[in-house]
TISENU-488559 format. One record per residue: residue in three letters; x, y, z of N, C-alpha, C, CB in turn. Coordinates in steps of 0.02 Angstrom, whole numbers. Glycine has a CB too. Example, Ala and Ser with C-alpha at 12.3 -4.5 7.8 and 13.67 -1.06 7.14 Angstrom:
2
R  resn  n_X  n_Y  n_Z  ca_X  ca_Y  ca_Z  c_X  c_Y  c_Z  cb_X  cb_Y  cb_Z
R  ALA  660  -284  390  615  -225  390  660  -165  390  565  -224  452
R  SER  642  -112  354  684  -53  357  645  2  394  704  -30  286
! end
This chain:
226
R  resn  n_X  n_Y  n_Z  ca_X  ca_Y  ca_Z  c_X  c_Y  c_Z  cb_X  cb_Y  cb_Z
R  UNK  -2116  -2765  -160  -2086  -2755  -88  -2006  -2754  -77  -2113  -2813  -43
R  UNK  -1969  -2805  -126  -1889  -2805  -108  -1832  -2749  -149  -1863  -2884  -128
R  UNK  -1903  -2717  -182  -1852  -2640  -241  -1870  -2610  -157  -1908  -2573  -353
R  UNK  -1942  -2597  -125  -1931  -2502  -69  -1889  -2539  -5  -2043  -2448  -20
R  UNK  -1878  -2596  -16  -1837  -2613  45  -1742  -2570  22  -1838  -2726  53
R  UNK  -1763  -2601  -40  -1675  -2565  -89  -1662  -2487  -63  -1688  -2551  -205
R  UNK  -1728  -2468  -66  -1752  -2361  -104  -1726  -2367  -9  -1894  -2312  -145
R  UNK  -1753  -2389  34  -1790  -2330  59  -1702  -2355  122  -1909  -2335  88
R  UNK  -1674  -2407  113  -1617  -2421  140  -1537  -2375  93  -1620  -2512  137
R  UNK  -1550  -2391  23  -1501  -2363  8  -1495  -2262  34  -1503  -2385  -70
R  UNK  -1578  -2253  24  -1572  -2167  57  -1569  -2180  125  -1643  -2107  44
R  UNK  -1580  -2221  167  -1549  -2203  235  -1459  -2212  253  -1592  -2252  285
R  UNK  -1427  -2204  190  -1343  -2218  185  -1334  -2174  129  -1312  -2304  167
R  UNK  -1373  -2137  83  -1382  -2059  58  -1368  -2014  104  -1448  -2040  36
R  UNK  -1418  -2013  136  -1461  -1957  182  -1387  -1936  236  -1550  -2003  239
R  UNK  -1361  -1974  278  -1314  -1959  289  -1252  -1942  285  -1318  -1971  298
R  UNK  -1246  -1981  221  -1192  -1932  169  -1179  -1875  140  -1186  -1947  128
R  UNK  -1243  -1905  102  -1250  -1790  116  -1265  -1735  151  -1283  -1755  90
R  UNK  -1267  -1751  219  -1265  -1697  250  -1180  -1695  259  -1315  -1698  317
R  UNK  -1193  -1770  296  -1109  -1762  302  -1047  -1720  232  -1086  -1851  308
R  UNK  -1073  -1722  192  -1038  -1675  130  -1039  -1618  143  -1066  -1676  63
R  UNK  -1109  -1604  159  -1111  -1522  166  -1087  -1504  217  -1171  -1488  166
R  UNK  -1081  -1522  297  -1061  -1489  322  -960  -1470  332  -1103  -1508  366
R  UNK  -948  -1545  290  -870  -1528  284  -895  -1471  214  -803  -1615  261
R  UNK  -925  -1446  177  -932  -1365  118  -947  -1311  165  -1010  -1361  51
R  UNK  -951  -1332  252  -972  -1262  261  -917  -1237  308  -1049  -1253  291
R  UNK  -878  -1299  312  -829  -1272  335  -751  -1259  297  -828  -1305  387
R  UNK  -776  -1234  245  -719  -1240  206  -719  -1171  224  -717  -1269  127
R  UNK  -654  -1156  198  -640  -1069  226  -607  -1038  152  -565  -1059  310
R  UNK  -617  -976  159  -594  -940  93  -525  -939  109  -625  -862  77
R  UNK  -477  -930  52  -415  -914  57  -385  -866  77  -396  -918  19
R  UNK  -329  -881  110  -326  -793  164  -249  -746  80  -250  -821  316
R  UNK  -278  -702  113  -249  -641  55  -191  -647  64  -265  -562  61
R  UNK  -166  -607  19  -87  -625  -16  -64  -561  96  -57  -558  -159
R  UNK  -76  -522  117  -46  -481  154  -66  -505  231  -65  -410  133
R  UNK  -87  -543  230  -151  -560  304  -148  -570  358  -187  -607  308
R  UNK  -85  -602  327  -21  -613  425  32  -556  433  51  -705  426
R  UNK  59  -538  359  54  -475  398  22  -406  436  71  -465  381
R  UNK  -60  -393  386  -59  -352  406  -93  -384  498  -93  -302  352
R  UNK  -133  -456  495  -71  -477  573  -46  -435  605  -4  -511  563
R  UNK  -1  -471  608  52  -434  672  35  -357  668  152  -445  654
R  UNK  24  -328  617  45  -269  622  -21  -232  680  54  -237  538
R  UNK  -93  -264  672  -173  -264  729  -128  -297  785  -265  -329  699
R  UNK  -87  -356  808  -77  -367  856  -38  -320  911  -58  -414  843
R  UNK  19  -296  858  60  -215  873  43  -176  929  47  -161  817
R  UNK  -51  -146  861  -86  -86  891  -119  -121  955  -145  -47  835
R  UNK  -149  -189  966  -185  -201  1027  -111  -193  1097  -230  -294  1017
R  UNK  -77  -206  1082  -23  -217  1131  -1  -126  1160  52  -268  1084
R  UNK  23  -88  1106  4  -23  1103  -1  21  1029  50  8  1148
R  UNK  -65  47  1089  -99  82  1034  -83  127  1008  -145  98  1041
R  UNK  -94  141  933  -57  217  921  -116  230  942  -25  254  844
R  UNK  -59  316  939  -115  374  960  -150  422  885  -65  438  1020
R  UNK  -230  419  902  -258  444  839  -211  513  809  -342  466  857
R  UNK  -271  546  764  -213  595  740  -141  579  718  -202  636  790
R  UNK  -110  534  707  -43  550  689  -56  549  621  16  503  714
R  UNK  18  522  609  13  561  517  30  427  519  145  674  464
R  UNK  -8  426  472  25  368  440  57  352  381  -7  332  439
R  UNK  84  314  388  117  290  293  92  241  265  196  264  280
R  UNK  97  225  237  78  130  166  97  185  104  -59  76  149
R  UNK  100  120  104  128  107  20  173  30  28  195  188  -15
R  UNK  223  39  -34  254  -14  -38  327  -9  -34  234  -41  -90
R  UNK  369  -60  -29  418  -84  30  466  -16  34  468  -164  9
R  UNK  461  44  -6  489  99  -2  462  128  78  469  141  -71
R  UNK  405  123  82  384  125  137  396  82  198  336  128  126
R  UNK  359  25  184  393  -53  240  447  -11  247  416  -152  204
R  UNK  505  -6  214  610  -15  234  608  36  279  688  8  159
R  UNK  566  92  285  539  180  299  551  169  383  430  207  271
R  UNK  621  174  414  634  180  512  605  225  531  707  195  549
R  UNK  548  250  539  529  311  551  523  341  596  493  319  536
R  UNK  548  278  658  558  304  725  637  335  704  551  239  795
R  UNK  670  321  693  736  354  648  762  421  637  729  342  588
R  UNK  698  422  594  685  507  529  649  565  559  625  491  449
R  UNK  589  532  588  552  563  638  521  564  689  531  576  630
R  UNK  578  531  747  591  533  826  523  585  865  682  573  841
R  UNK  490  651  828  459  671  882  408  682  849  484  721  922
R  UNK  371  642  800  311  637  783  261  565  780  319  664  729
R  UNK  188  581  765  159  508  776  179  465  705  65  510  789
R  UNK  246  446  687  236  407  627  216  355  640  284  398  590
R  UNK  152  306  598  139  252  593  159  228  516  75  247  616
R  UNK  205  154  531  233  107  482  167  69  453  291  53  518
R  UNK  141  82  402  71  17  373  116  -6  291  -47  75  348
R  UNK  173  16  273  183  -29  232  186  -88  215  206  -23  223
R  UNK  175  -115  161  192  -167  152  213  -179  85  151  -202  173
R  UNK  257  -223  83  302  -245  30  261  -274  -92  336  -330  92
R  UNK  304  -230  -123  283  -289  -175  225  -268  -189  280  -366  -151
R  UNK  165  -224  -155  123  -176  -177  103  -134  -222  124  -154  -157
R  UNK  31  -124  -266  38  -69  -299  -28  -36  -296  63  -80  -363
R  UNK  -17  25  -292  -78  75  -270  -138  61  -288  -74  140  -293
R  UNK  -167  5  -306  -245  -20  -283  -250  -50  -253  -286  -44  -310
R  UNK  -170  -62  -216  -166  -149  -167  -179  -69  -83  -26  -229  -175
R  UNK  -170  -9  -86  -192  14  -53  -252  52  -53  -157  29  -41
R  UNK  -283  50  -84  -341  74  -101  -377  -6  -103  -339  125  -175
R  UNK  -391  -37  -92  -418  -105  -80  -411  -134  -3  -380  -153  -130
R  UNK  -346  -118  21  -354  -100  94  -359  -58  136  -330  -112  115
R  UNK  -370  -20  125  -369  59  161  -406  62  216  -398  119  118
R  UNK  -484  18  208  -515  24  293  -478  -28  341  -606  2  298
R  UNK  -405  -58  316  -422  -109  339  -338  -54  385  -435  -200  288
R  UNK  -289  -15  356  -214  -5  345  -220  73  387  -183  -7  247
R  UNK  -290  110  328  -266  164  362  -338  202  418  -233  220  295
R  UNK  -381  172  421  -448  190  438  -448  201  498  -496  148  425
R  UNK  -446  145  513  -414  155  601  -387  192  649  -379  131  615
R  UNK  -366  209  625  -290  278  645  -334  343  649  -211  295  563
R  UNK  -400  343  573  -381  424  609  -366  504  592  -327  416  635
R  UNK  -307  453  531  -260  494  552  -248  570  530  -211  461  540
R  UNK  -220  633  553  -209  680  500  -211  693  468  -192  696  485
R  UNK  -116  681  424  -103  631  382  -98  609  361  -99  614  371
R  UNK  -73  560  266  -87  523  278  -39  508  209  -153  516  298
R  UNK  42  485  185  100  479  175  97  421  99  136  456  251
R  UNK  66  439  67  77  373  8  125  357  -43  27  370  -32
R  UNK  176  303  -37  216  293  -85  185  240  -122  280  283  -65
R  UNK  181  222  -193  155  180  -236  172  205  -270  101  162  -243
R  UNK  161  155  -327  167  142  -404  205  140  -463  141  166  -421
R  UNK  258  118  -417  325  101  -435  314  -3  -458  387  128  -350
R  UNK  283  -7  -397  280  -114  -432  251  -82  -497  201  -202  -379
R  UNK  189  -44  -493  131  -61  -559  152  -32  -613  54  -35  -552
R  UNK  202  4  -630  233  33  -700  299  -16  -708  258  127  -695
R  UNK  317  -87  -654  366  -107  -670  353  -182  -716  403  -107  -608
R  UNK  256  -193  -679  237  -242  -671  232  -295  -767  169  -221  -622
R  UNK  229  -183  -815  214  -172  -861  140  -196  -886  261  -188  -888
R  UNK  96  -164  -843  41  -212  -846  -15  -152  -828  48  -285  -788
R  UNK  -4  -93  -805  -30  -28  -783  18  46  -836  -11  -26  -683
R  UNK  -12  75  -871  2  115  -874  -3  208  -848  -3  91  -907
R  UNK  32  223  -847  43  312  -819  -51  324  -805  89  388  -910
R  UNK  -102  308  -842  -156  351  -823  -198  295  -799  -189  400  -881
R  UNK  -167  212  -794  -201  202  -720  -165  191  -691  -246  161  -703
R  UNK  -125  211  -665  -86  216  -604  -134  288  -567  11  233  -626
R  UNK  -136  346  -616  -177  407  -577  -226  378  -573  -190  479  -604
R  UNK  -254  338  -602  -342  327  -586  -354  303  -518  -382  267  -638
R  UNK  -275  247  -507  -288  197  -441  -261  252  -347  -211  103  -462
R  UNK  -264  335  -390  -206  362  -367  -298  408  -313  -129  412  -444
R  UNK  -313  427  -384  -397  439  -372  -443  395  -317  -434  420  -444
R  UNK  -444  371  -358  -471  313  -320  -458  314  -219  -425  242  -362
R  UNK  -375  307  -201  -355  302  -154  -381  376  -124  -288  280  -158
R  UNK  -392  428  -147  -382  514  -145  -498  517  -97  -360  569  -285
R  UNK  -540  482  -157  -569  471  -153  -596  423  -85  -564  469  -199
R  UNK  -574  405  -89  -576  358  -2  -556  383  51  -533  298  8
R  UNK  -514  432  49  -461  462  112  -547  499  120  -359  527  90
R  UNK  -576  530  47  -592  607  53  -669  596  91  -594  656  -36
R  UNK  -706  546  57  -768  491  122  -752  482  180  -783  411  112
R  UNK  -685  484  193  -695  463  258  -675  458  300  -705  433  266
R  UNK  -598  520  283  -588  592  326  -581  633  284  -529  603  374
R  UNK  -597  686  291  -628  704  244  -586  771  267  -709  692  239
R  UNK  -565  784  314  -496  833  362  -421  810  329  -492  803  468
R  UNK  -427  744  303  -378  718  307  -313  756  260  -397  653  293
R  UNK  -246  777  284  -188  790  203  -164  734  206  -116  851  198
R  UNK  -148  727  119  -152  694  72  -81  715  62  -207  704  23
R  UNK  -5  663  72  48  674  20  69  612  -9  107  708  48
R  UNK  68  625  -66  92  595  -124  175  613  -136  44  622  -183
R  UNK  223  534  -127  297  549  -144  284  495  -220  370  517  -67
R  UNK  317  567  -250  330  542  -336  337  485  -328  393  566  -382
R  UNK  351  432  -404  350  363  -397  443  401  -416  288  295  -458
R  UNK  483  386  -364  566  386  -393  562  355  -446  624  350  -351
R  UNK  618  389  -459  678  352  -537  742  315  -462  744  462  -624
R  UNK  784  265  -508  819  201  -491  885  207  -543  766  129  -504
R  UNK  884  164  -510  957  119  -561  910  47  -601  1045  71  -482
R  UNK  896  20  -554  858  -49  -561  800  -53  -633  809  -60  -481
R  UNK  803  25  -619  727  -3  -683  721  86  -696  617  -59  -631
R  UNK  781  114  -736  790  177  -759  755  172  -839  874  198  -754
R  UNK  727  106  -866  725  138  -919  594  147  -913  787  70  -1001
R  UNK  598  145  -856  558  132  -838  568  253  -834  555  56  -776
R  UNK  584  281  -818  561  348  -800  578  386  -874  604  381  -726
R  UNK  532  357  -901  490  414  -957  412  391  -909  491  384  -1076
R  UNK  414  344  -900  333  310  -892  298  335  -800  346  194  -900
R  UNK  369  321  -802  362  379  -685  368  445  -698  452  369  -602
R  UNK  396  468  -765  413  572  -780  320  569  -790  485  613  -896
R  UNK  279  541  -815  207  568  -846  164  521  -799  190  553  -941
R  UNK  170  487  -751  134  436  -694  137  475  -669  152  372  -661
R  UNK  193  519  -625  209  613  -601  171  655  -593  241  655  -642
R  UNK  181  658  -677  145  732  -686  88  731  -707  174  777  -730
R  UNK  46  676  -719  -58  640  -687  -62  649  -618  -84  532  -694
R  UNK  -37  624  -585  -44  660  -505  -46  701  -482  -19  659  -470
R  UNK  35  727  -491  56  819  -485  -25  849  -495  123  859  -569
R  UNK  -75  837  -553  -107  881  -569  -170  868  -515  -116  882  -645
R  UNK  -223  779  -491  -249  764  -487  -224  831  -403  -259  694  -514
R  UNK  -157  815  -352  -163  823  -311  -144  897  -301  -144  778  -286
R  UNK  -158  954  -375  -172  1017  -368  -224  1037  -353  -162  1044  -407
R  UNK  -250  1014  -394  -343  999  -397  -374  982  -317  -365  913  -456
R  UNK  -334  971  -284  -380  958  -213  -309  989  -149  -409  843  -202
R  UNK  -358  1046  -123  -330  1105  -80  -301  1028  -5  -418  1192  -52
R  UNK  -319  995  -6  -274  922  64  -223  893  37  -324  841  91
R  UNK  -238  894  -42  -165  832  -75  -67  895  -77  -202  798  -219
R  UNK  -36  871  -78  23  857  -112  71  823  -150  36  860  -96
R  UNK  88  844  -197  113  804  -235  217  820  -215  73  824  -321
R  UNK  222  783  -211  307  775  -168  362  771  -206  320  707  -124
R  UNK  384  790  -236  445  778  -319  510  783  -276  445  864  -402
R  UNK  539  680  -301  574  667  -271  640  662  -346  545  608  -222
R  UNK  616  678  -383  662  656  -442  730  702  -458  615  658  -509
R  UNK  724  757  -462  763  818  -422  838  775  -389  700  855  -345
R  UNK  816  777  -306  871  797  -283  908  733  -262  860  847  -232
R  UNK  872  666  -302  901  595  -281  918  615  -365  843  512  -245
R  UNK  927  684  -402  976  666  -475  1050  683  -424  961  738  -567
R  UNK  1111  678  -448  1183  715  -467  1162  775  -518  1243  656  -509
R  UNK  1225  823  -523  1252  872  -567  1214  854  -628  1332  870  -575
R  UNK  1225  808  -654  1214  802  -739  1163  782  -750  1255  759  -779
R  UNK  1100  755  -708  1057  746  -704  1039  657  -693  1038  784  -751
R  UNK  1084  637  -709  1093  533  -664  1069  539  -590  1203  491  -650
R  UNK  1038  510  -598  1025  441  -550  1087  433  -503  1017  363  -600
R  UNK  1056  446  -433  1146  452  -372  1150  369  -363  1134  507  -255
R  UNK  1176  327  -403  1210  246  -361  1173  215  -293  1298  263  -325
R  UNK  1227  291  -255  1246  273  -197  1217  300  -142  1302  280  -194
R  UNK  1132  294  -175  1090  337  -123  1028  284  -132  1071  433  -146
R  UNK  1064  183  -162  1025  150  -138  1059  89  -125  973  149  -173
R  UNK  1029  47  -113  1058  -28  -89  1090  -71  -150  993  -76  -56
R  UNK  1109  -133  -127  1136  -171  -190  1085  -175  -239  1158  -244  -175
R  UNK  1056  -191  -230  980  -181  -265  973  -150  -340  937  -130  -217
R  UNK  1007  -69  -315  997  -14  -391  927  9  -329  969  -65  -511
R  UNK  861  -30  -330  806  -16  -327  795  31  -248  769  -84  -340
R  UNK  815  8  -181  770  2  -128  810  84  -126  775  -72  -60
R  UNK  797  93  -79  855  157  -44  890  141  26  810  234  -26
R  UNK  936  173  22  984  158  99  984  220  141  1074  141  86
R  UNK  1031  240  181  1017  280  220  1012  350  203  1051  269  259
R  UNK  1067  366  181  1078  406  137  998  420  100  1140  375  93
R  UNK  980  408  68  919  421  -3  864  428  57  899  338  -78
R  UNK  851  386  114  796  395  141  826  478  173  770  326  195
R  UNK  880  475  191  893  549  228  878  619  180  981  552  251
R  UNK  877  621  90  855  639  95  776  667  47  897  651  114
R  UNK  733  592  87  668  616  71  669  608  153  610  573  12
R  UNK  663  622  185  664  647  300  649  739  257  808  632  384
R  UNK  721  738  252  736  799  241  667  869  181  813  775  206
R  UNK  653  831  152  619  849  65  511  838  121  657  732  -41
R  UNK  517  790  124  485  782  198  447  807  267  516  771  215
R  UNK  479  829  269  468  848  367  457  888  378  511  848  420
R  UNK  462  967  303  441  1028  313  337  1031  313  485  1073  244
R  UNK  349  942  264  269  965  250  223  928  306  239  938  164
R  UNK  277  880  361  239  866  409  247  909  488  249  795  411
R  UNK  260  950  465  248  989  533  219  1051  503  319  1007  583
! end
């Protein structure tokens, strides 16, 4: 009888604790993504001032994020969805959140720079990520034009030039196989007459473009956007 009472008492104590533990487990939320706050800020701006559909979405790494599109293309409906430190695969992963809501007529994509610099991705892998982005775009927006800005040469990453060129060659072929995709080569315009990358078009870090650098990109890109 004593054992039975002890068992009932133990059960009465254990069950509430188990329920409490289960309730606590249910409250645990998954860890936030790396760019969730940044994306949420973009979405909050969109709610306050919704951008027009059928515009031009710029997406990719910090070279996109730091681009002052209003100054560069004041008469075009350009939307900046760049997120610093990202790789091409990140633009693929977050496509539905960054690109799809705007139903753009043109997407301008720049990525691949960080992928090669990280040392873990080959030109073939970067090209495969581009193909994945291309496929996702075609499935969701079959009439949307895609402009890929070639991986840029830079002072800070001069050692990667051969890999950058290989990547650009492969991505160019992917673009040529799709009538709505365009590869924009920026290497030669960013070089001096002797074939060396111009240090005067970069910020002090030798990696990110300054106003003079973006001016080159603006002039190359504008005819394609019009």
